C-alpha positions as CSV (number, residue, x, y, z in Angstrom):
1,X,1.7,-61.8,-30.4
2,X,0.2,-63.7,-27.6
3,X,-3.6,-63.2,-26.9
4,X,-5.6,-63.9,-23.7
5,X,-8.4,-66.5,-24.6
6,X,-10.9,-66.9,-22.1
7,X,-12.8,-70.2,-22.5
8,X,-16.3,-69.6,-21.6
9,X,-17.4,-72.4,-19.4
10,X,-20.9,-73.3,-18.4
11,X,-21.3,-73.6,-14.5
12,X,-24.4,-75.6,-13.1
13,X,-26.0,-74.4,-10.1
14,X,-28.0,-76.1,-8.0
15,X,-30.1,-75.3,-4.8
16,X,-29.3,-76.5,-1.5
17,X,-32.8,-78.7,-1.7
18,X,-31.7,-80.3,-5.3
19,X,-28.6,-81.3,-3.7
20,X,-30.4,-83.1,-0.8
21,X,-32.5,-84.8,-3.4
22,X,-29.4,-85.9,-5.2
23,X,-28.1,-87.1,-1.5
24,X,-31.2,-89.0,-1.2
25,X,-31.3,-90.7,-4.6
26,X,-27.6,-91.7,-3.9
27,X,-28.5,-92.9,-0.4
28,X,-31.2,-95.0,-2.2
29,X,-29.0,-96.4,-4.5
30,X,-26.5,-97.5,-1.7
31,X,-29.7,-99.1,0.1
32,X,-30.4,-101.0,-3.0
33,X,-26.7,-102.1,-3.7
34,X,-24.4,-101.1,-0.8
35,X,-21.2,-102.2,-2.7
36,X,-21.4,-99.2,-4.7
37,X,-20.4,-97.0,-1.7
38,X,-16.9,-98.9,-1.9
39,X,-16.6,-98.7,-5.8
40,X,-15.9,-96.0,-8.2
41,X,-19.2,-94.5,-7.9
42,X,-19.2,-94.2,-4.0
43,X,-15.6,-92.6,-4.6
44,X,-16.8,-89.8,-7.1
45,X,-19.8,-89.1,-4.7
46,X,-17.9,-88.9,-1.4
47,X,-16.1,-86.3,-3.2
48,X,-18.9,-84.5,-4.8
49,X,-20.5,-84.4,-1.2
50,X,-17.7,-83.4,0.4
51,X,-16.9,-80.0,-2.0
52,X,-20.8,-79.2,-2.5
53,X,-23.2,-80.7,-0.2
54,X,-20.9,-80.9,3.2
55,X,-20.1,-77.0,3.4
56,X,-23.6,-75.7,3.2
57,X,-24.9,-78.7,5.7
58,X,-22.2,-77.6,8.2
59,X,-23.5,-74.0,7.9
60,X,-27.2,-75.1,8.3
61,X,-26.3,-77.2,11.5
62,X,-24.1,-74.0,12.9
63,X,-27.2,-71.8,12.6
64,X,-29.6,-74.6,14.1
65,X,-27.3,-75.1,17.0
66,X,-26.9,-71.5,17.7
67,X,-30.7,-71.0,17.6
68,X,-31.0,-74.1,19.7
69,X,-29.0,-72.8,22.4
70,X,-30.7,-69.2,22.0
71,X,-34.3,-70.8,22.7
72,X,-33.2,-73.3,25.5
73,X,-34.2,-72.8,29.4
74,X,-31.5,-71.2,31.5
75,X,-31.2,-71.2,35.1
76,X,-32.4,-68.0,36.4
77,X,-29.5,-67.1,38.6
78,X,-26.4,-68.9,37.1
79,X,-27.6,-68.1,33.5
80,X,-26.6,-71.9,32.7
81,X,-28.5,-74.0,30.4
82,X,-30.8,-76.6,31.4
83,X,-30.4,-80.0,30.3
84,X,-32.8,-82.9,29.9
85,X,-30.9,-85.6,32.1
86,X,-33.9,-88.3,31.4
87,X,-32.1,-89.8,28.5
88,X,-28.7,-90.1,30.5
89,X,-25.5,-88.1,30.8
90,X,-23.9,-89.0,27.4
91,X,-27.0,-87.1,25.4
92,X,-27.2,-83.6,26.6
93,X,-30.6,-82.4,25.5
94,X,-31.5,-78.6,26.2
95,X,-34.8,-78.1,28.2
96,X,-37.4,-75.8,26.7
97,X,-40.6,-73.9,27.7
98,X,-43.5,-74.5,25.4
99,X,-43.1,-71.0,23.9
100,X,-39.2,-71.6,23.7
101,X,-39.8,-74.8,21.3
102,X,-42.4,-73.1,19.5
103,X,-40.1,-70.0,18.6
104,X,-37.0,-73.0,17.8
105,X,-39.2,-74.8,15.7
106,X,-40.5,-71.7,13.6
107,X,-36.7,-70.3,13.3
108,X,-35.5,-73.9,12.1
109,X,-38.6,-73.7,9.4
110,X,-37.0,-70.1,8.5
111,X,-33.5,-71.5,8.4
112,X,-34.4,-74.7,6.4
113,X,-36.2,-72.5,4.1
114,X,-33.7,-69.8,3.4
115,X,-30.9,-72.6,2.7
116,X,-33.3,-74.8,0.5
117,X,-33.6,-71.8,-1.8
118,X,-29.9,-71.1,-1.8
119,X,-28.4,-71.5,-5.1
120,X,-24.7,-72.9,-5.2
121,X,-22.0,-73.3,-7.7
122,X,-21.6,-77.3,-8.3
123,X,-18.2,-78.6,-8.6
124,X,-18.9,-81.9,-10.4
125,X,-17.3,-85.2,-9.8
126,X,-17.9,-87.1,-12.9
127,X,-18.1,-91.2,-13.1
128,X,-18.3,-93.5,-15.5
129,X,-19.4,-96.4,-13.2
130,X,-23.1,-95.7,-13.4
131,X,-25.2,-97.9,-11.7
132,X,-28.6,-98.7,-12.9
133,X,-31.4,-96.3,-12.1
134,X,-34.5,-94.7,-13.2
135,X,-34.3,-92.1,-15.7
136,X,-35.4,-89.3,-13.6
137,X,-32.6,-90.4,-11.0
138,X,-30.2,-89.9,-14.0
139,X,-31.0,-86.6,-15.0
140,X,-31.1,-85.3,-11.3
141,X,-27.2,-86.4,-11.2
142,X,-26.5,-85.1,-14.7
143,X,-23.8,-82.5,-14.2
144,X,-23.0,-83.5,-11.0
145,X,-21.7,-87.3,-11.3
146,X,-23.0,-88.1,-14.8
147,X,-21.8,-86.4,-17.9
């Protein structure tokens, strides 16, 4: 007789705000030692970032882009979005009224707050190539990059 045995695996969940802190820690490690980026640690972090942080960051950016467009000024007759051309043709920055910019900033704060509190299940990518760091930094990376 064959039995299906379900192994209970503990999943680690982090908020997006915690994931941004992990990204900040790794960025500081890279600043101290740029060679980390090209080694095993950098490879592991890149995979971790791609699986866990980038999808949420893409969602946030899409919402902010939609919000930016929604609050931008438009030409009254053509309804075309208006751009600030003072920075050159390669940088398309929308024009805003004072009220539109305030509303945009308020909405971005709401989006940021919503996503910072969003809890996601982590897909870890462990590495044995651990650089020198503070204990607090190690604690943040535990379960994500460090076993």
